[in-house]
C-alpha positions in Angstrom: 0.1 -0.3 0.1 1.3 3.4 -1.1 4.7 2.2 -2.4 5.1 4.7 -5.3 4.3 7.4 -2.7 6.5 8.6 -0.4 5.6 11.0 2.6 8.3 14.0 4.3 7.4 16.1 7.5 6.5 13.6 10.2 9.9 12.2 10.6 10.2 13.1 14.3 6.4 12.8 14.9 5.4 9.0 16.6 2.8 7.3 14.3 -0.4 7.2 16.3 -1.5 4.0 18.2 -4.8 1.9 17.1 -6.2 3.2 20.8 -4.9 7.1 19.5 -7.1 6.6 16.2 -9.8 5.1 18.1 -10.3 7.8 20.5 -9.9 10.3 17.6 -12.9 8.9 16.0 -14.9 9.2 19.4 -14.0 12.6 20.1 -14.9 13.4 16.5 -18.1 11.4 15.7 -16.7 9.5 12.9 -16.0 6.0 11.2 -13.0 6.2 8.8 -12.9 4.0 6.0 -10.4 1.0 6.3 -8.3 2.0 3.5 -7.8 5.4 5.1 -7.4 3.7 8.8 -4.5 1.8 7.7 -2.8 4.6 6.0 -3.0 6.7 9.1 -1.8 3.8 10.8 1.4 3.0 8.4 1.9 6.5 7.5 0.1 9.3 9.0 0.8 11.5 6.5 3.0 14.4 5.5 3.7 16.3 2.0 3.4 13.3 -0.8 6.1 12.9 -3.5 4.5 12.6 -6.1 2.2 15.0 -5.5 0.0 15.9 -8.4 -3.4 14.6 -8.8 -5.3 14.7 -12.0 -8.7 14.4 -13.2 -10.9 15.2 -16.3 -10.4 18.4 -17.6 -7.7 19.7 -14.3 -5.6 18.6 -11.6 -3.9 20.5 -8.5 -1.1 19.6 -5.9 -1.4 18.2 -2.8 0.0 19.9 -0.3 -0.1 18.0 2.7 -1.9 14.9 3.4 -3.1 15.6 7.0 -2.2 13.4 9.7 -3.3 12.6 13.3 -0.2 13.4 15.1 2.5 16.6 14.3 4.9 18.3 16.1 3.5 21.0 13.2 -0.1 21.4 14.4 -1.5 23.2 10.9 -0.9 19.3 9.4 -2.8 17.9 11.6 -6.3 16.3 11.0 -7.6 17.5 13.8 -7.0 21.2 12.9 -8.1 20.6 9.6 -11.3 19.6 10.7 -11.8 22.4 13.5 -10.7 25.0 10.7 -13.1 23.5 7.6 -15.7 22.3 9.7 -17.5 20.2 7.3 -17.9 16.8 9.0 -21.7 17.3 9.8 -21.8 17.4 6.1 -20.3 14.0 5.4 -17.0 15.2 4.6 -13.6 15.1 6.4 -10.9 17.0 5.0 -7.9 14.6 4.3 -5.7 16.6 2.2 -5.0 20.9 1.1 -3.4 21.7 -1.9 -0.7 23.9 -2.2 -3.3 27.1 -3.1 -5.5 26.3 -0.1 -8.7 24.0 -1.4 -9.1 20.8 0.0 -9.2 16.8 -0.7 -12.6 15.8 1.0 -13.4 12.1 2.1 -17.4 11.5 1.7 -18.1 9.4 5.2 -21.3 9.1 4.0 -23.8 8.8 0.9 -23.1 6.5 -1.9 -19.8 7.8 -2.5 -19.0 6.7 1.1 -15.3 6.8 0.7 -14.8 8.4 -2.5 -12.3 11.7 -2.5 -13.4 15.2 -3.9 -11.8 18.3 -4.7 -13.3 21.6 -3.4 -11.8 24.5 -4.8 -12.6 28.0 -2.6 -12.8 29.7 -5.5 -15.7 28.2 -6.7 -17.8 27.9 -3.4 -18.9 30.3 -0.8 -17.3 29.8 2.6 -19.5 30.8 5.0 -21.8 28.6 4.6 -20.2 26.0 2.6 -22.8 24.3 0.3 -20.8 21.5 -1.8 -22.1 22.8 -5.0 -19.0 22.5 -7.0 -17.0 19.2 -5.7 -15.2 17.3 -7.9 -14.7 13.4 -7.3 -11.1 12.9 -8.1 -10.9 9.3 -6.4 -13.4 6.2 -5.7 -11.2 5.7 -2.5 -8.1 7.1 -0.6 -6.1 4.5 -1.7 -6.8 5.4 -5.3 -6.3 9.1 -4.7 -2.9 8.3 -2.9 -1.7 5.9 -5.5 -2.8 7.8 -8.5 -0.9 10.5 -7.7 1.6 11.6 -10.3 5.2 13.5 -11.0 4.9 17.1 -12.4 6.2 16.9 -15.8 9.3 19.1 -16.3 8.9 22.7 -17.5 10.7 21.9 -20.9 8.5 18.8 -21.7 5.6 19.4 -24.2 3.7 16.8 -22.3 0.5 18.5 -21.2 0.0 17.3 -17.3 -3.6 15.9 -18.1 -1.6 13.4 -21.3 0.3 11.7 -17.9 
């Protein structure tokens, strides 16, 4: 799982235990999908490489995949939840782009477990309406495993052609 994607930024932070993750879920009223739980326990999160998420017609860079424990609080899932305040709507912010857009994990509905892109420039922030979400992966594992390298500037290949 996640063998081709490397994560930087959490080397000095211990991985969370199963008990810590269970306590986090209870505290936030969550039941995380199995692949995301496994990721938190084995990797925790960090800055991915490669880090480009592509979908039809567009794409964006993943700056950070949130983890449970970090020295830098802004990289924690708890902080992301408090800032985005979307869990009650059935979405969990699991990653953020360089431009401040979120990658959201769908917690309920028929698309449960899928990852959606939320562009803050297309949405009202107060209240968040989720009218312009784009599903970028059917699961968290697919989201991570489908990240690609950024083409070199001198290459004539468009990122969508990768």
